[in-house]
C-alpha positions in Angstrom: 77.4 -19.3 39.7 74.7 -16.7 40.0 75.4 -13.0 40.3 72.9 -10.3 41.2 72.8 -7.0 39.4 70.7 -3.9 40.0 68.8 -2.4 37.1 67.6 1.2 36.8 64.2 0.2 38.4 66.0 -1.1 41.5 65.0 -4.7 40.8 67.5 -7.3 41.6 68.0 -9.9 38.8 70.0 -13.0 38.8 72.2 -13.6 35.8 74.2 -16.6 34.9 77.8 -15.8 34.0 78.4 -19.1 32.4 81.5 -21.3 32.6 83.5 -19.3 30.0 83.6 -16.1 31.9 84.1 -17.8 35.2 87.1 -19.7 34.0 88.6 -16.6 32.4 88.4 -14.8 35.7 89.9 -17.7 37.7 92.7 -18.1 35.2 93.6 -14.4 35.2 93.7 -14.3 39.0 95.8 -17.5 39.3 98.3 -16.6 36.6 101.8 -16.0 37.8 103.3 -12.6 37.4 105.1 -11.9 34.2 108.9 -12.2 34.5 111.1 -10.5 32.0 113.9 -12.6 30.6 117.4 -11.3 31.2 119.3 -10.6 28.0 121.8 -13.4 27.5 125.4 -12.7 26.9 126.5 -12.9 23.3 129.3 -15.0 22.0 132.8 -13.8 22.6 134.3 -12.1 19.5 138.0 -11.1 19.6 139.1 -7.6 18.7 140.5 -8.9 15.4 138.4 -11.5 13.5 140.8 -13.5 11.3 139.3 -14.8 8.0 141.7 -17.8 8.3 140.2 -19.0 11.5 137.6 -21.3 10.0 136.6 -23.1 13.2 135.7 -19.8 14.8 133.8 -18.6 11.7 131.8 -21.8 11.4 130.1 -21.0 14.7 128.3 -18.2 12.8 127.2 -20.3 9.9 124.3 -22.7 10.4 123.6 -25.8 8.3 122.0 -23.8 5.5 125.2 -21.9 4.9 123.8 -18.4 5.5 125.5 -16.0 7.9 123.6 -16.2 11.2 121.8 -12.9 12.1 122.9 -11.0 15.2 119.5 -11.4 16.9 120.2 -15.1 17.0 124.0 -15.1 17.5 123.8 -12.4 20.2 126.8 -10.4 19.1 127.0 -6.7 18.9 126.4 -4.9 15.6 130.1 -4.0 15.3 131.1 -7.6 15.9 128.5 -8.8 13.5 129.9 -6.7 10.7 133.4 -7.9 11.5 132.4 -11.6 11.5 130.4 -11.2 8.3 133.3 -9.5 6.5 135.6 -12.3 7.7 133.2 -15.0 6.5 132.9 -13.4 3.1 136.7 -13.2 2.7 137.0 -16.8 3.8 134.4 -17.8 1.1 136.3 -15.9 -1.5 139.5 -17.8 -0.6 137.5 -21.1 -0.7 138.0 -21.9 3.0 134.3 -21.9 3.6 131.6 -23.1 1.1 129.0 -20.6 -0.1 126.2 -23.2 0.4 126.0 -26.5 2.3 125.7 -29.8 0.6 
């Protein structure tokens, strides 16, 4: 594709944009508009997190045995603290292992 440009001497010159620049322009023009993802709802956490409820607490412990961070689990900061405290208590009482096998 040839484009013509004017120089300061009023001459018209043909320049070759090359395939790289042409493809970039076409891709930018054809790209769909950006859509922002809606924040997903976090997991439901009851008002009182019981350290004896092992099935509930295991939802917040992945295979490695670490407590899942709130950016992944999607719970609020307050709920994350309550869940972490309950997991630590359950580990002390030997209901949940500290590490996975």
